[in-house]
C-alpha positions in Angstrom: -21.2 21.2 -24.0 -19.9 24.4 -22.4 -16.1 25.4 -22.4 -15.8 24.6 -18.5 -17.5 21.5 -18.6 -15.5 20.6 -21.9 -12.2 21.2 -19.8 -13.1 19.3 -17.3 -13.8 16.2 -19.2 -10.5 16.6 -20.8 -8.7 16.9 -17.7 -10.5 13.6 -16.5 -9.4 11.8 -19.7 -6.1 12.9 -19.1 -5.9 11.7 -15.4 -7.7 8.5 -16.2 -5.0 7.7 -18.9 -2.0 8.4 -16.6 -3.8 6.3 -14.0 -4.0 3.4 -16.5 -0.6 3.7 -17.3 0.7 3.6 -13.8 -1.5 0.7 -12.8 -0.6 -1.3 -15.6 3.1 -0.7 -14.5 1.9 -1.4 -10.7 0.3 -5.0 -11.9 3.4 -5.7 -13.9 5.7 -5.3 -10.9 3.4 -6.5 -8.3 3.2 -9.8 -10.5 6.8 -10.2 -10.2 6.9 -10.2 -14.0 9.5 -7.1 -13.5 11.6 -5.8 -10.2 10.7 -2.4 -11.6 9.2 0.0 -14.0 9.0 3.7 -14.6 6.4 5.5 -16.3 7.7 8.6 -17.8 6.5 11.7 -19.1 3.5 12.2 -16.4 1.6 15.8 -16.2 -0.8 15.0 -13.8 1.2 13.2 -11.1 -0.3 14.5 -8.1 -3.8 13.6 -9.2 -2.5 10.3 -10.2 -0.8 9.2 -7.1 -3.3 10.5 -4.9 -5.6 7.6 -7.0 -3.0 4.9 -7.5 -1.2 5.3 -4.0 -3.3 2.9 -1.7 -3.9 0.2 -4.4 -0.1 0.2 -5.1 0.3 -0.3 -1.4 -2.4 -3.1 -1.3 -0.4 -4.7 -4.3 3.0 -4.4 -2.2 4.7 -2.0 -4.4 5.8 1.4 -4.0 5.6 4.8 -5.7 8.2 7.1 -6.2 8.1 10.5 -8.2 11.3 11.5 -10.1 10.5 15.2 -10.3 12.3 16.8 -13.4 14.1 19.9 -13.3 10.9 22.1 -14.5 8.9 20.0 -12.5 5.9 20.2 -15.2 6.6 16.7 -16.2 7.3 14.0 -13.9 8.4 10.0 -13.9 7.5 7.8 -11.5 9.4 4.3 -10.7 7.4 1.6 -9.3 9.2 -1.3 -7.5 8.3 -3.9 -5.0 8.4 -3.0 -1.4 11.1 -5.6 -0.3 13.5 -3.9 -3.4 16.3 -1.8 -1.9 16.8 1.6 -3.7 20.2 1.4 -6.3 21.5 4.2 -4.2 21.0 2.9 -0.7 
């Protein structure tokens, strides 16, 4: 496999792992087992949110990116749509 193809495969694999983490949290919250969850340390959050947002909406949960000061690593808070934010 050539270098660009290997890099693309590595990137796809990393996105898939982060999507799986966020979807697990979405499923946890949507099931009612937890009122909210946070997935921390995501590096590919833009791609993850693009993939997961529609599925999260159908499941009745919202996704809130929590950008860190360096904006390199991001956490995502997942909560049921009916839940009110703590700071509201």
